[in-house]
PDB file of N, CA, C, O and CB in Angstrom:
ATOM      1  N   MET A   1      99.572 179.018  90.551  1.00  0.00           N
ATOM      2  CA  MET A   1      99.299 177.404  90.996  1.00  0.00           C
ATOM      3  C   MET A   1      99.226 177.123  92.458  1.00  0.00           C
ATOM      4  O   MET A   1     100.055 177.549  93.262  1.00  0.00           O
ATOM      5  CB  MET A   1     100.487 176.425  90.483  1.00  0.00           C
ATOM      6  N   LYS A   2      98.243 176.421  92.752  1.00  0.00           N
ATOM      7  CA  LYS A   2      98.234 176.097  94.081  1.00  0.00           C
ATOM      8  C   LYS A   2      98.333 174.538  94.410  1.00  0.00           C
ATOM      9  O   LYS A   2      97.797 173.594  93.829  1.00  0.00           O
ATOM     10  CB  LYS A   2      97.030 176.677  94.632  1.00  0.00           C
ATOM     11  N   PHE A   3      99.303 174.556  95.679  1.00  0.00           N
ATOM     12  CA  PHE A   3      99.868 173.172  96.122  1.00  0.00           C
ATOM     13  C   PHE A   3      99.399 172.895  97.631  1.00  0.00           C
ATOM     14  O   PHE A   3      99.243 173.746  98.506  1.00  0.00           O
ATOM     15  CB  PHE A   3     101.588 173.154  96.027  1.00  0.00           C
ATOM     16  N   PHE A   4      99.237 171.707  97.722  1.00  0.00           N
ATOM     17  CA  PHE A   4      99.109 171.254  99.066  1.00  0.00           C
ATOM     18  C   PHE A   4     100.332 170.860  99.782  1.00  0.00           C
ATOM     19  O   PHE A   4     101.213 170.265  99.161  1.00  0.00           O
ATOM     20  CB  PHE A   4      98.254 170.197  99.089  1.00  0.00           C
ATOM     21  N   ILE A   5     100.462 171.121 100.964  1.00  0.00           N
ATOM     22  CA  ILE A   5     101.927 170.636 101.642  1.00  0.00           C
ATOM     23  C   ILE A   5     101.369 169.381 102.512  1.00  0.00           C
ATOM     24  O   ILE A   5     100.687 169.491 103.532  1.00  0.00           O
ATOM     25  CB  ILE A   5     102.811 172.001 102.785  1.00  0.00           C
ATOM     26  N   ASP A   6     101.823 168.081 101.863  1.00  0.00           N
ATOM     27  CA  ASP A   6     101.498 166.884 102.249  1.00  0.00           C
ATOM     28  C   ASP A   6     102.165 166.556 103.662  1.00  0.00           C
ATOM     29  O   ASP A   6     101.580 166.455 104.740  1.00  0.00           O
ATOM     30  CB  ASP A   6     101.864 165.963 101.178  1.00  0.00           C
ATOM     31  N   ARG A   7     103.496 166.418 103.408  1.00  0.00           N
ATOM     32  CA  ARG A   7     104.473 166.175 104.825  1.00  0.00           C
ATOM     33  C   ARG A   7     105.756 166.793 104.269  1.00  0.00           C
ATOM     34  O   ARG A   7     106.096 167.011 103.106  1.00  0.00           O
ATOM     35  CB  ARG A   7     104.765 164.326 105.398  1.00  0.00           C
ATOM     36  N   PHE A   8     106.448 167.038 105.583  1.00  0.00           N
ATOM     37  CA  PHE A   8     107.926 167.127 105.415  1.00  0.00           C
ATOM     38  C   PHE A   8     108.706 165.860 105.361  1.00  0.00           C
ATOM     39  O   PHE A   8     108.396 164.910 106.079  1.00  0.00           O
ATOM     40  CB  PHE A   8     108.471 167.892 106.480  1.00  0.00           C
ATOM     41  N   GLU A   9     109.733 165.815 104.511  1.00  0.00           N
ATOM     42  CA  GLU A   9     110.629 164.928 104.744  1.00  0.00           C
ATOM     43  C   GLU A   9     112.151 165.666 104.854  1.00  0.00           C
ATOM     44  O   GLU A   9     112.403 166.329 103.848  1.00  0.00           O
ATOM     45  CB  GLU A   9     110.472 163.875 103.645  1.00  0.00           C
ATOM     46  N   GLY A  10     112.880 165.673 105.564  1.00  0.00           N
ATOM     47  CA  GLY A  10     114.093 166.053 105.942  1.00  0.00           C
ATOM     48  C   GLY A  10     114.195 167.598 105.911  1.00  0.00           C
ATOM     49  O   GLY A  10     113.819 168.299 106.850  1.00  0.00           O
ATOM     50  N   ASP A  11     114.745 168.094 104.730  1.00  0.00           N
ATOM     51  CA  ASP A  11     114.775 169.342 104.291  1.00  0.00           C
ATOM     52  C   ASP A  11     113.594 169.948 103.088  1.00  0.00           C
ATOM     53  O   ASP A  11     113.472 171.074 102.606  1.00  0.00           O
ATOM     54  CB  ASP A  11     116.150 169.400 103.822  1.00  0.00           C
ATOM     55  N   TYR A  12     112.972 168.932 102.903  1.00  0.00           N
ATOM     56  CA  TYR A  12     111.923 169.198 101.814  1.00  0.00           C
ATOM     57  C   TYR A  12     110.524 168.748 102.119  1.00  0.00           C
ATOM     58  O   TYR A  12     110.154 167.735 102.712  1.00  0.00           O
ATOM     59  CB  TYR A  12     112.321 168.518 100.539  1.00  0.00           C
ATOM     60  N   ALA A  13     109.740 169.845 101.518  1.00  0.00           N
ATOM     61  CA  ALA A  13     108.397 169.529 101.819  1.00  0.00           C
ATOM     62  C   ALA A  13     107.639 169.016 100.272  1.00  0.00           C
ATOM     63  O   ALA A  13     107.809 169.564  99.183  1.00  0.00           O
ATOM     64  CB  ALA A  13     107.669 170.971 102.563  1.00  0.00           C
ATOM     65  N   VAL A  14     106.747 167.771 100.572  1.00  0.00           N
ATOM     66  CA  VAL A  14     106.190 167.090  99.569  1.00  0.00           C
ATOM     67  C   VAL A  14     105.137 167.537  99.238  1.00  0.00           C
ATOM     68  O   VAL A  14     104.158 167.320  99.953  1.00  0.00           O
ATOM     69  CB  VAL A  14     106.051 165.954  99.740  1.00  0.00           C
ATOM     70  N   LEU A  15     105.005 168.370  97.941  1.00  0.00           N
ATOM     71  CA  LEU A  15     103.683 169.225  97.378  1.00  0.00           C
ATOM     72  C   LEU A  15     102.946 168.363  96.592  1.00  0.00           C
ATOM     73  O   LEU A  15     103.397 167.435  95.921  1.00  0.00           O
ATOM     74  CB  LEU A  15     104.004 170.540  96.453  1.00  0.00           C
ATOM     75  N   ILE A  16     101.655 168.750  96.714  1.00  0.00           N
ATOM     76  CA  ILE A  16     100.684 167.895  95.639  1.00  0.00           C
ATOM     77  C   ILE A  16      99.708 168.756  94.872  1.00  0.00           C
ATOM     78  O   ILE A  16      98.765 169.308  95.439  1.00  0.00           O
ATOM     79  CB  ILE A  16      99.738 166.767  96.416  1.00  0.00           C
ATOM     80  N   ASP A  17      99.910 168.852  93.755  1.00  0.00           N
ATOM     81  CA  ASP A  17      98.994 169.822  92.892  1.00  0.00           C
ATOM     82  C   ASP A  17      97.730 169.449  92.679  1.00  0.00           C
ATOM     83  O   ASP A  17      97.348 168.567  93.449  1.00  0.00           O
ATOM     84  CB  ASP A  17      99.464 170.052  91.603  1.00  0.00           C
ATOM     85  N   GLU A  18      96.917 169.839  91.860  1.00  0.00           N
ATOM     86  CA  GLU A  18      95.329 169.498  91.803  1.00  0.00           C
ATOM     87  C   GLU A  18      95.151 168.246  91.255  1.00  0.00           C
ATOM     88  O   GLU A  18      94.146 167.562  91.448  1.00  0.00           O
ATOM     89  CB  GLU A  18      94.457 170.481  90.945  1.00  0.00           C
ATOM     90  N   LYS A  19      96.331 167.844  90.408  1.00  0.00           N
ATOM     91  CA  LYS A  19      96.008 166.565  89.693  1.00  0.00           C
ATOM     92  C   LYS A  19      96.775 165.305  90.106  1.00  0.00           C
ATOM     93  O   LYS A  19      97.184 164.308  89.510  1.00  0.00           O
ATOM     94  CB  LYS A  19      96.242 166.762  88.254  1.00  0.00           C
ATOM     95  N   THR A  20      96.813 165.860  91.667  1.00  0.00           N
ATOM     96  CA  THR A  20      97.652 164.875  92.797  1.00  0.00           C
ATOM     97  C   THR A  20      99.035 164.080  92.380  1.00  0.00           C
ATOM     98  O   THR A  20      99.433 162.989  92.789  1.00  0.00           O
ATOM     99  CB  THR A  20      96.618 163.631  93.259  1.00  0.00           C
ATOM    100  N   ASP A  21      99.701 165.079  91.334  1.00  0.00           N
ATOM    101  CA  ASP A  21     101.051 164.821  90.991  1.00  0.00           C
ATOM    102  C   ASP A  21     101.962 165.135  92.310  1.00  0.00           C
ATOM    103  O   ASP A  21     101.473 166.161  92.784  1.00  0.00           O
ATOM    104  CB  ASP A  21     101.461 165.723  89.700  1.00  0.00           C
ATOM    105  N   SER A  22     102.753 164.839  92.891  1.00  0.00           N
ATOM    106  CA  SER A  22     103.622 165.364  93.778  1.00  0.00           C
ATOM    107  C   SER A  22     105.251 165.506  93.508  1.00  0.00           C
ATOM    108  O   SER A  22     105.960 164.939  92.677  1.00  0.00           O
ATOM    109  CB  SER A  22     103.390 164.606  94.854  1.00  0.00           C
ATOM    110  N   PHE A  23     105.525 166.336  94.378  1.00  0.00           N
ATOM    111  CA  PHE A  23     106.991 166.738  94.132  1.00  0.00           C
ATOM    112  C   PHE A  23     107.798 167.130  95.624  1.00  0.00           C
ATOM    113  O   PHE A  23     107.258 167.446  96.684  1.00  0.00           O
ATOM    114  CB  PHE A  23     106.983 168.145  93.040  1.00  0.00           C
ATOM    115  N   GLU A  24     109.179 167.004  95.348  1.00  0.00           N
ATOM    116  CA  GLU A  24     109.894 167.474  96.491  1.00  0.00           C
ATOM    117  C   GLU A  24     110.298 169.051  96.462  1.00  0.00           C
ATOM    118  O   GLU A  24     110.621 169.507  95.365  1.00  0.00           O
ATOM    119  CB  GLU A  24     111.139 166.607  96.609  1.00  0.00           C
ATOM    120  N   PHE A  25     110.301 169.905  97.583  1.00  0.00           N
ATOM    121  CA  PHE A  25     110.481 171.109  97.283  1.00  0.00           C
ATOM    122  C   PHE A  25     111.209 171.619  98.611  1.00  0.00           C
ATOM    123  O   PHE A  25     110.877 171.357  99.767  1.00  0.00           O
ATOM    124  CB  PHE A  25     109.169 171.784  96.851  1.00  0.00           C
ATOM    125  N   PRO A  26     112.245 172.383  98.194  1.00  0.00           N
ATOM    126  CA  PRO A  26     113.214 172.782  99.654  1.00  0.00           C
ATOM    127  C   PRO A  26     112.143 173.592 100.375  1.00  0.00           C
ATOM    128  O   PRO A  26     111.326 174.355  99.861  1.00  0.00           O
ATOM    129  CB  PRO A  26     114.864 173.889  99.388  1.00  0.00           C
ATOM    130  N   LYS A  27     112.313 173.258 101.768  1.00  0.00           N
ATOM    131  CA  LYS A  27     111.608 174.047 102.938  1.00  0.00           C
ATOM    132  C   LYS A  27     112.091 175.306 102.934  1.00  0.00           C
ATOM    133  O   LYS A  27     111.337 176.270 102.804  1.00  0.00           O
ATOM    134  CB  LYS A  27     111.806 173.488 104.343  1.00  0.00           C
ATOM    135  N   LYS A  28     113.213 175.407 103.056  1.00  0.00           N
ATOM    136  CA  LYS A  28     113.780 176.781 102.926  1.00  0.00           C
ATOM    137  C   LYS A  28     113.290 178.191 101.827  1.00  0.00           C
ATOM    138  O   LYS A  28     113.597 179.382 101.877  1.00  0.00           O
ATOM    139  CB  LYS A  28     115.139 176.397 102.587  1.00  0.00           C
ATOM    140  N   TYR A  29     112.498 177.492 100.968  1.00  0.00           N
ATOM    141  CA  TYR A  29     111.924 178.593 100.002  1.00  0.00           C
ATOM    142  C   TYR A  29     110.490 178.842 100.456  1.00  0.00           C
ATOM    143  O   TYR A  29     109.954 179.812  99.920  1.00  0.00           O
ATOM    144  CB  TYR A  29     111.941 178.125  98.371  1.00  0.00           C
ATOM    145  N   LEU A  30     109.758 178.150 101.346  1.00  0.00           N
ATOM    146  CA  LEU A  30     108.603 178.036 101.838  1.00  0.00           C
ATOM    147  C   LEU A  30     108.125 179.288 102.778  1.00  0.00           C
ATOM    148  O   LEU A  30     108.933 179.491 103.684  1.00  0.00           O
ATOM    149  CB  LEU A  30     108.626 176.798 102.483  1.00  0.00           C
ATOM    150  N   PRO A  31     107.089 180.108 102.778  1.00  0.00           N
ATOM    151  CA  PRO A  31     107.003 180.784 103.654  1.00  0.00           C
ATOM    152  C   PRO A  31     106.937 180.485 105.205  1.00  0.00           C
ATOM    153  O   PRO A  31     106.391 179.409 105.451  1.00  0.00           O
ATOM    154  CB  PRO A  31     106.226 181.286 103.271  1.00  0.00           C
ATOM    155  N   PRO A  32     107.354 181.169 106.255  1.00  0.00           N
ATOM    156  CA  PRO A  32     107.411 180.898 107.608  1.00  0.00           C
ATOM    157  C   PRO A  32     106.202 179.991 108.237  1.00  0.00           C
ATOM    158  O   PRO A  32     106.361 178.909 108.801  1.00  0.00           O
ATOM    159  CB  PRO A  32     107.482 182.210 108.258  1.00  0.00           C
ATOM    160  N   ASP A  33     105.184 180.541 108.059  1.00  0.00           N
ATOM    161  CA  ASP A  33     103.587 179.864 108.454  1.00  0.00           C
ATOM    162  C   ASP A  33     103.160 178.566 107.555  1.00  0.00           C
ATOM    163  O   ASP A  33     102.088 178.018 107.809  1.00  0.00           O
ATOM    164  CB  ASP A  33     102.257 181.117 108.127  1.00  0.00           C
ATOM    165  N   ALA A  34     103.941 178.104 106.569  1.00  0.00           N
ATOM    166  CA  ALA A  34     103.620 177.082 105.576  1.00  0.00           C
ATOM    167  C   ALA A  34     103.885 175.946 106.801  1.00  0.00           C
ATOM    168  O   ALA A  34     104.832 176.014 107.584  1.00  0.00           O
ATOM    169  CB  ALA A  34     104.681 177.041 103.980  1.00  0.00           C
ATOM    170  N   GLY A  35     102.905 174.943 106.803  1.00  0.00           N
ATOM    171  CA  GLY A  35     102.913 173.656 107.439  1.00  0.00           C
ATOM    172  C   GLY A  35     102.212 172.647 106.805  1.00  0.00           C
ATOM    173  O   GLY A  35     101.562 172.912 105.793  1.00  0.00           O
ATOM    174  N   GLU A  36     102.269 171.049 107.449  1.00  0.00           N
ATOM    175  CA  GLU A  36     101.629 170.260 106.670  1.00  0.00           C
ATOM    176  C   GLU A  36     100.008 170.529 106.882  1.00  0.00           C
ATOM    177  O   GLU A  36      99.518 171.057 107.879  1.00  0.00           O
ATOM    178  CB  GLU A  36     102.116 168.852 106.960  1.00  0.00           C
ATOM    179  N   GLY A  37      99.268 170.037 105.694  1.00  0.00           N
ATOM    180  CA  GLY A  37      98.024 170.265 105.542  1.00  0.00           C
ATOM    181  C   GLY A  37      97.425 171.793 105.020  1.00  0.00           C
ATOM    182  O   GLY A  37      96.227 172.076 104.982  1.00  0.00           O
ATOM    183  N   LYS A  38      98.333 172.529 104.705  1.00  0.00           N
ATOM    184  CA  LYS A  38      98.124 173.921 104.347  1.00  0.00           C
ATOM    185  C   LYS A  38      98.366 174.030 102.727  1.00  0.00           C
ATOM    186  O   LYS A  38      99.149 173.230 102.215  1.00  0.00           O
ATOM    187  CB  LYS A  38      99.166 174.901 105.230  1.00  0.00           C
ATOM    188  N   TYR A  39      97.737 174.962 101.955  1.00  0.00           N
ATOM    189  CA  TYR A  39      97.877 175.288 100.873  1.00  0.00           C
ATOM    190  C   TYR A  39      98.905 176.686 100.307  1.00  0.00           C
ATOM    191  O   TYR A  39      98.834 177.805 100.815  1.00  0.00           O
ATOM    192  CB  TYR A  39      96.628 175.319 100.645  1.00  0.00           C
ATOM    193  N   ILE A  40      99.606 176.405  99.444  1.00  0.00           N
ATOM    194  CA  ILE A  40     100.649 177.596  98.803  1.00  0.00           C
ATOM    195  C   ILE A  40     100.077 177.996  97.787  1.00  0.00           C
ATOM    196  O   ILE A  40      99.465 177.108  97.194  1.00  0.00           O
ATOM    197  CB  ILE A  40     102.107 177.224  98.348  1.00  0.00           C
ATOM    198  N   ASP A  41     100.022 179.206  97.253  1.00  0.00           N
ATOM    199  CA  ASP A  41     100.356 179.615  95.850  1.00  0.00           C
ATOM    200  C   ASP A  41     101.585 180.091  95.296  1.00  0.00           C
ATOM    201  O   ASP A  41     102.213 181.025  95.795  1.00  0.00           O
ATOM    202  CB  ASP A  41      99.625 180.486  95.552  1.00  0.00           C
ATOM    203  N   VAL A  42     101.988 179.377  94.130  1.00  0.00           N
ATOM    204  CA  VAL A  42     103.269 179.444  93.598  1.00  0.00           C
ATOM    205  C   VAL A  42     103.034 180.202  92.611  1.00  0.00           C
ATOM    206  O   VAL A  42     102.062 179.911  91.915  1.00  0.00           O
ATOM    207  CB  VAL A  42     103.926 178.263  93.255  1.00  0.00           C
ATOM    208  N   ASP A  43     103.830 181.367  92.265  1.00  0.00           N
ATOM    209  CA  ASP A  43     103.672 181.855  90.806  1.00  0.00           C
ATOM    210  C   ASP A  43     105.021 181.817  90.068  1.00  0.00           C
ATOM    211  O   ASP A  43     106.025 182.451  90.393  1.00  0.00           O
ATOM    212  CB  ASP A  43     103.094 183.367  90.756  1.00  0.00           C
ATOM    213  N   ILE A  44     104.883 180.911  88.942  1.00  0.00           N
ATOM    214  CA  ILE A  44     105.931 180.597  88.271  1.00  0.00           C
ATOM    215  C   ILE A  44     106.025 181.202  87.069  1.00  0.00           C
ATOM    216  O   ILE A  44     105.047 181.060  86.335  1.00  0.00           O
ATOM    217  CB  ILE A  44     106.018 179.394  88.152  1.00  0.00           C
ATOM    218  N   ARG A  45     107.197 182.024  86.547  1.00  0.00           N
ATOM    219  CA  ARG A  45     107.131 182.884  85.556  1.00  0.00           C
ATOM    220  C   ARG A  45     108.561 183.246  84.955  1.00  0.00           C
ATOM    221  O   ARG A  45     109.558 183.271  85.677  1.00  0.00           O
ATOM    222  CB  ARG A  45     106.413 184.026  86.047  1.00  0.00           C
ATOM    223  N   THR A  46     108.601 183.504  83.692  1.00  0.00           N
ATOM    224  CA  THR A  46     110.021 183.852  83.185  1.00  0.00           C
ATOM    225  C   THR A  46     110.345 185.241  83.580  1.00  0.00           C
ATOM    226  O   THR A  46     109.417 186.027  83.775  1.00  0.00           O
ATOM    227  CB  THR A  46     110.163 183.720  81.599  1.00  0.00           C
ATOM    228  N   ASP A  47     111.647 185.637  83.723  1.00  0.00           N
ATOM    229  CA  ASP A  47     112.124 186.649  84.186  1.00  0.00           C
ATOM    230  C   ASP A  47     112.947 187.424  83.056  1.00  0.00           C
ATOM    231  O   ASP A  47     114.150 187.651  83.187  1.00  0.00           O
ATOM    232  CB  ASP A  47     112.826 186.268  85.328  1.00  0.00           C
ATOM    233  N   GLU A  48     112.247 187.794  81.995  1.00  0.00           N
ATOM    234  CA  GLU A  48     113.104 188.414  80.906  1.00  0.00           C
ATOM    235  C   GLU A  48     114.356 189.082  81.288  1.00  0.00           C
ATOM    236  O   GLU A  48     115.514 188.789  80.988  1.00  0.00           O
ATOM    237  CB  GLU A  48     112.351 189.390  80.198  1.00  0.00           C
ATOM    238  N   GLU A  49     113.854 190.123  82.071  1.00  0.00           N
ATOM    239  CA  GLU A  49     115.315 191.226  82.405  1.00  0.00           C
ATOM    240  C   GLU A  49     116.171 190.712  83.052  1.00  0.00           C
ATOM    241  O   GLU A  49     117.295 191.165  82.836  1.00  0.00           O
ATOM    242  CB  GLU A  49     115.166 192.514  83.232  1.00  0.00           C
ATOM    243  N   TYR A  50     116.063 189.560  84.118  1.00  0.00           N
ATOM    244  CA  TYR A  50     117.117 188.999  84.555  1.00  0.00           C
ATOM    245  C   TYR A  50     117.812 188.069  83.711  1.00  0.00           C
ATOM    246  O   TYR A  50     119.006 187.860  83.924  1.00  0.00           O
ATOM    247  CB  TYR A  50     116.828 188.488  85.602  1.00  0.00           C
ATOM    248  N   THR A  51     117.144 187.422  82.680  1.00  0.00           N
ATOM    249  CA  THR A  51     117.795 186.369  81.808  1.00  0.00           C
ATOM    250  C   THR A  51     118.536 187.197  80.719  1.00  0.00           C
ATOM    251  O   THR A  51     119.440 186.645  80.091  1.00  0.00           O
ATOM    252  CB  THR A  51     116.674 185.286  81.134  1.00  0.00           C
ATOM    253  N   ASP A  52     118.224 188.412  80.474  1.00  0.00           N
ATOM    254  CA  ASP A  52     119.045 189.276  79.568  1.00  0.00           C
ATOM    255  C   ASP A  52     120.339 189.807  80.140  1.00  0.00           C
ATOM    256  O   ASP A  52     121.376 189.768  79.479  1.00  0.00           O
ATOM    257  CB  ASP A  52     118.244 190.436  79.141  1.00  0.00           C
ATOM    258  N   LYS A  53     120.278 190.385  81.568  1.00  0.00           N
ATOM    259  CA  LYS A  53     121.149 190.650  82.623  1.00  0.00           C
ATOM    260  C   LYS A  53     122.290 189.496  82.364  1.00  0.00           C
ATOM    261  O   LYS A  53     123.427 189.734  81.958  1.00  0.00           O
ATOM    262  CB  LYS A  53     120.357 190.593  84.126  1.00  0.00           C
ATOM    263  N   GLN A  54     121.779 188.238  82.668  1.00  0.00           N
ATOM    264  CA  GLN A  54     122.880 187.109  82.558  1.00  0.00           C
ATOM    265  C   GLN A  54     123.637 186.919  81.405  1.00  0.00           C
ATOM    266  O   GLN A  54     124.853 186.743  81.331  1.00  0.00           O
ATOM    267  CB  GLN A  54     122.351 185.879  82.743  1.00  0.00           C
ATOM    268  N   LYS A  55     122.758 186.972  80.456  1.00  0.00           N
ATOM    269  CA  LYS A  55     123.383 186.553  79.027  1.00  0.00           C
ATOM    270  C   LYS A  55     124.375 187.803  78.868  1.00  0.00           C
ATOM    271  O   LYS A  55     125.537 187.481  78.620  1.00  0.00           O
ATOM    272  CB  LYS A  55     122.122 186.406  77.604  1.00  0.00           C
ATOM    273  N   ASP A  56     124.146 188.989  78.956  1.00  0.00           N
ATOM    274  CA  ASP A  56     125.096 190.086  78.726  1.00  0.00           C
ATOM    275  C   ASP A  56     126.185 189.835  79.669  1.00  0.00           C
ATOM    276  O   ASP A  56     127.316 190.002  79.214  1.00  0.00           O
ATOM    277  CB  ASP A  56     124.476 191.513  78.921  1.00  0.00           C
ATOM    278  N   GLU A  57     126.065 189.422  81.045  1.00  0.00           N
ATOM    279  CA  GLU A  57     127.326 188.819  81.856  1.00  0.00           C
ATOM    280  C   GLU A  57     128.095 187.856  81.326  1.00  0.00           C
ATOM    281  O   GLU A  57     129.322 187.927  81.389  1.00  0.00           O
ATOM    282  CB  GLU A  57     126.986 188.246  83.042  1.00  0.00           C
ATOM    283  N   ILE A  58     127.512 186.932  80.795  1.00  0.00           N
ATOM    284  CA  ILE A  58     128.257 185.705  80.211  1.00  0.00           C
ATOM    285  C   ILE A  58     128.964 186.191  78.920  1.00  0.00           C
ATOM    286  O   ILE A  58     129.999 185.615  78.584  1.00  0.00           O
ATOM    287  CB  ILE A  58     127.210 184.425  79.862  1.00  0.00           C
ATOM    288  N   HIS A  59     128.485 187.191  78.188  1.00  0.00           N
ATOM    289  CA  HIS A  59     128.651 187.433  76.877  1.00  0.00           C
ATOM    290  C   HIS A  59     130.175 188.433  77.463  1.00  0.00           C
ATOM    291  O   HIS A  59     131.198 188.307  76.789  1.00  0.00           O
ATOM    292  CB  HIS A  59     127.074 188.250  75.933  1.00  0.00           C
ATOM    293  N   ASN A  60     130.193 189.062  78.293  1.00  0.00           N
ATOM    294  CA  ASN A  60     131.225 189.835  78.678  1.00  0.00           C
ATOM    295  C   ASN A  60     132.291 189.146  79.137  1.00  0.00           C
ATOM    296  O   ASN A  60     133.434 189.483  78.828  1.00  0.00           O
ATOM    297  CB  ASN A  60     130.872 190.684  79.544  1.00  0.00           C
ATOM    298  N   LEU A  61     131.988 187.922  80.062  1.00  0.00           N
ATOM    299  CA  LEU A  61     132.880 187.138  80.416  1.00  0.00           C
ATOM    300  C   LEU A  61     133.945 186.503  79.309  1.00  0.00           C
ATOM    301  O   LEU A  61     135.172 186.409  79.321  1.00  0.00           O
ATOM    302  CB  LEU A  61     132.173 186.241  81.059  1.00  0.00           C
ATOM    303  N   LYS A  62     132.975 186.125  78.388  1.00  0.00           N
ATOM    304  CA  LYS A  62     133.580 185.426  77.319  1.00  0.00           C
ATOM    305  C   LYS A  62     134.458 186.189  76.337  1.00  0.00           C
ATOM    306  O   LYS A  62     135.347 185.694  75.645  1.00  0.00           O
ATOM    307  CB  LYS A  62     132.572 184.817  76.616  1.00  0.00           C
ATOM    308  N   GLN A  63     134.036 187.627  76.379  1.00  0.00           N
ATOM    309  CA  GLN A  63     135.049 188.312  75.748  1.00  0.00           C
ATOM    310  C   GLN A  63     136.499 188.606  76.357  1.00  0.00           C
ATOM    311  O   GLN A  63     137.557 188.697  75.735  1.00  0.00           O
ATOM    312  CB  GLN A  63     134.489 189.434  75.465  1.00  0.00           C
ATOM    313  N   LYS A  64     136.319 188.708  77.480  1.00  0.00           N
ATOM    314  CA  LYS A  64     137.615 188.875  78.486  1.00  0.00           C
ATOM    315  C   LYS A  64     138.403 187.740  78.219  1.00  0.00           C
ATOM    316  O   LYS A  64     139.604 187.861  77.979  1.00  0.00           O
ATOM    317  CB  LYS A  64     137.287 188.920  80.137  1.00  0.00           C
ATOM    318  N   LEU A  65     137.784 186.544  78.239  1.00  0.00           N
ATOM    319  CA  LEU A  65     138.683 185.384  78.120  1.00  0.00           C
ATOM    320  C   LEU A  65     139.187 185.365  76.898  1.00  0.00           C
ATOM    321  O   LEU A  65     140.404 185.183  76.876  1.00  0.00           O
ATOM    322  CB  LEU A  65     138.096 184.130  78.383  1.00  0.00           C
ATOM    323  N   LEU A  66     138.571 185.514  75.686  1.00  0.00           N
ATOM    324  CA  LEU A  66     139.133 185.522  74.299  1.00  0.00           C
ATOM    325  C   LEU A  66     140.065 186.735  74.163  1.00  0.00           C
ATOM    326  O   LEU A  66     140.785 186.706  73.165  1.00  0.00           O
ATOM    327  CB  LEU A  66     137.969 185.581  73.192  1.00  0.00           C
ATOM    328  N   ASN A  67     140.184 187.775  74.963  1.00  0.00           N
ATOM    329  CA  ASN A  67     140.956 188.940  74.686  1.00  0.00           C
ATOM    330  C   ASN A  67     142.284 188.703  75.432  1.00  0.00           C
ATOM    331  O   ASN A  67     143.354 189.245  75.157  1.00  0.00           O
ATOM    332  CB  ASN A  67     140.209 190.279  75.133  1.00  0.00           C
ATOM    333  N   LYS A  68     142.039 187.744  76.493  1.00  0.00           N
ATOM    334  CA  LYS A  68     143.195 187.435  77.238  1.00  0.00           C
ATOM    335  C   LYS A  68     144.167 186.693  76.622  1.00  0.00           C
ATOM    336  O   LYS A  68     145.311 186.739  77.076  1.00  0.00           O
ATOM    337  CB  LYS A  68     142.894 186.825  78.319  1.00  0.00           C
ATOM    338  N   GLY A  69     143.884 185.940  75.561  1.00  0.00           N
ATOM    339  CA  GLY A  69     144.919 184.902  74.991  1.00  0.00           C
ATOM    340  C   GLY A  69     145.551 185.998  74.268  1.00  0.00           C
ATOM    341  O   GLY A  69     146.742 185.720  74.131  1.00  0.00           O
ATOM    342  N   LYS A  70     145.284 187.048  73.782  1.00  0.00           N
ATOM    343  CA  LYS A  70     146.145 187.872  72.718  1.00  0.00           C
ATOM    344  C   LYS A  70     147.022 188.707  73.134  1.00  0.00           C
ATOM    345  O   LYS A  70     147.694 189.350  72.328  1.00  0.00           O
ATOM    346  CB  LYS A  70     145.441 188.641  71.890  1.00  0.00           C
TER     347      LYS A  70
END
């Protein structure tokens, strides 16, 4: 998706999409050359591998807590 950097407000950039919907986005996640009036390309997708890793970690922590009380 492409977004237009409309302006900066404090630690946030106000981005506008193709439908002119706007939202605030943390500046720290923008590329160094991003500035007002520029377009950025954002790739948003799920990360199944990371999701599975986090689920496993949570499961392991639950098991440790359950076994601790025994």
